[in-house]
Structure formats: structure tokens, C-alpha cells
N, C-alpha and C positions, 0 to 999 in steps of 0.2 A: 257906935259901931260904924256909922257912915263917915265919921270924921277921918278915919284912915283912908277911905276911898276919896273923899273930898280933898285931902291934903297930899295925895300921891303926886310925886314929881320925879322925873328922871334926872339923875345927876350925871352930867357928861363923864364918860369914862376917863377923860383926861384930868378930871378933878377928883378922882378916887385914889386914895393912898392906903397903905397898910395902917392898921391891921384890918384883915378881912375876918370873916367868921371862923371860929375854931371848929373842929370836927363835930362836936356835939351840937353847936348852933347850926352848922350847915345841915346836919341830919334833921334837925327840927324844921328848918326852912324847907327842906325837900319833902318832909311829911306833909307840910301845909300845901306845898305846890302840887302834889298829886291828887288833891281833893277837888278835882275838876269834873265836869260832865264827861262821861266816857261811855257812849252808847255801845251796848253789847259787851261791856267790860273787857275791851281788847287791850287796854294799857298800851295805846299807840304812841308811846314816847319812851325815851330813855335819856340818861344824863351822861355827859362827858366832862370831867373836871380838867381844867387847864390852869395850873398853878405852879408857883416856884420857877425853877429854871426852864421848865417846859414852855413857858410863855415866850422867852427869848428864842428858844429853838424853833418854835412855831413861826415867830416873826422872821427869822432867817430863811425858813422854808418858803414863807409867803413871798419874800423878796425875790427869791429865785424863780418862783412860779410867775410872779408879776413881770419880771424881766423877760421871761420866756414868752409870756402872752403879748408883751409890748416892748420889743427891744429898744424903742425910742422913749421909754418912760423916763421922766425927769428924776433927778436925784431926790427931789422933794416927795414925789409920789412913792418912790422906793423906801424912803425914810419913814413915811407914814405907814406903809405896810410892815416894815420892820418893827415899828413900835406899837402897832395896832392892839396887841394883847399884853403889852408891858405896863400899862398904866394902873389898872385895878389889880389888887393882889390875887383875885380869884375871878375866873371866867368859867361859867357853866354853859356848855353847849347843850341846848335842848334839841334832841334828835327825834323827829317824827318817824314812826315806823308805819309804813304804808304797804303792807303785804298785799300784793296784787291778787293773790288767791282768795282773799277775804271778799266774798261777794255779798255778804250780809249787811255790812256797814260801809257806806260810801267813803271813799278815800278822803273826800273833802271834810267829812265829819271827823275823821281821825286826825287830819291835819289841824282842824280847828281846835280839837282837844289839846294837841301839843301847843298851839298858840295860847290857849287858856293857861297851860302850865307855865309858859313864859311870864304871863301877867301875874299869876299867883306867886311866882318866885320873886318878882319885883316887889309885890306887896309884903311878902314874908321878910325880905331883906330890909325894907323900910320899917316893918314892925319890930325888927331887932336893932334898929338904930343905924343901919348901914344905908349907904346910897347905892343905887343900882341903875344900870341903863341896859335896855334891850337893843342890840345892834345886829345887823346882818351884814350888809356890804357884799362885795363880790365874792369873798371867801365862802359865804353861805351857799353859793350857787355853783361853785367851780368843782368839776369832777376830780381834778387833781388834788384839790384840798380835801374833798370827801375821802379820796383814797388814803391820803396822809393821815386823816383823823379816824379812819376805820368806819366811815359812813357807807353803808351798803347800797346796792343798786336800788333797793326798794325803800330807802330812807331819805329824808331831807333834813337839812338844818333849819329848824323853826326859828332859832335865834341864839345869839351869844349873849348871855346875861353877865355883864361886868358888875362885880360887887366889891365894895370896899368902904373905907371911911371917907366921907366927903370932906374936902378942904374948905368948902364954903356952902352955904345954903343956896339951893337953886331958887331963882326968882320965879314967882308965879307968872304964867303966861296966859294970854287971853284964851278962853275956852269957848266953844260954840254954845249957843243957846239951844238946849235940847228940845225945847218946845217948838223952836223954828224948824227943827228937823222932823217933827212928828206930823204925820198925816193920818187921816182916817180912811179906811177902806169901807166902801158901801157897795152893795150889790147893784148891778146896772138896772 
């Protein structure tokens, strides 16, 4: 059981190709992804699928927004934004729903729940043999991009999960020693 956690790796979005998951596999992955801690059962997240021609349309819109944000942006920067969502055949935006009128469950707990969904979706993708990468970047925080994607005022993009078939295995990277990060609390 821990083998899947111990072997988890992000595959860079630029190394993900078609095919991506079919509708039934995606539904199964999403069922796994929603099995996260959710204090108060608020379901403080939702999904937005970005696939097919919508990826290129989003890239063109991002390029226009980037050009408006920085009229001096280089062609390389604009090209990166144009292609940002074109590599993997499927991108799932995980949207955190942070209703300000909810005073029972702190917004941070709801945001963390959406973050757990992002991680669970990475795990589910890998469990089905796909590669995946959790990205944010400036589009996750830009209000114009939010408006374009239909992200409401009380919502945040927790992450863009890029999913596809890896062109190559991701090399293992050095991980921190968890025991070096562990300390004990004791009363004064």
C-alpha cells in the first residue's frame, strides 16, 4: 500500500502526451480524489476540465492577458503562456470553494482540503498508469484568468493537474529525511 506513496513522482507537463484518461477512468480518478478530509462535510472544492481545443483557446487568452499585464514581455514568455495548457491532453483545475459566510469551518481548512484533492488526484492518475503534475503559476492567482475560467470571488485555484501518458520515466530526486524534520514537544 505504501509503495504507491513511496514511488510517487511528478512528471513534468511538457513530458505528457496523449492518450489521457477516458471518461470512465477520469470518473474513477475523481471518485478517489474526493476521499479527502473535509471538516464539516462542506465539499469545499470543485473540478474544471480543460481538454481538447479548449487548451489552445485558453493559451491564446493567457497570452493576451500576459501581454496586457506586461507589455514588454518577451516572445519566449508569451510562447510559454500560449503553450502552458497544450502539453498534457487533460488538465483538471481544482477550485477551492471558500464561502465567506461559512463561519463554522475556517477557510484555511477548506483550502487545505482542496489541496488534498490535488494530491489525491495525482495519486489516482499514477495509480491508473498516467503521469501527472500539479502546477499553479500566475494563472492560478490572476483575477482576469479567474473570470475567464468562471472562478468566483469566493473561490481560488488550488491547482492545475496536468494528466497524460509520460514520454519518459521521471528520475527520482533527493527527498528530505523525515526524521530530521521531526521534533518532540514537551511542556515547559
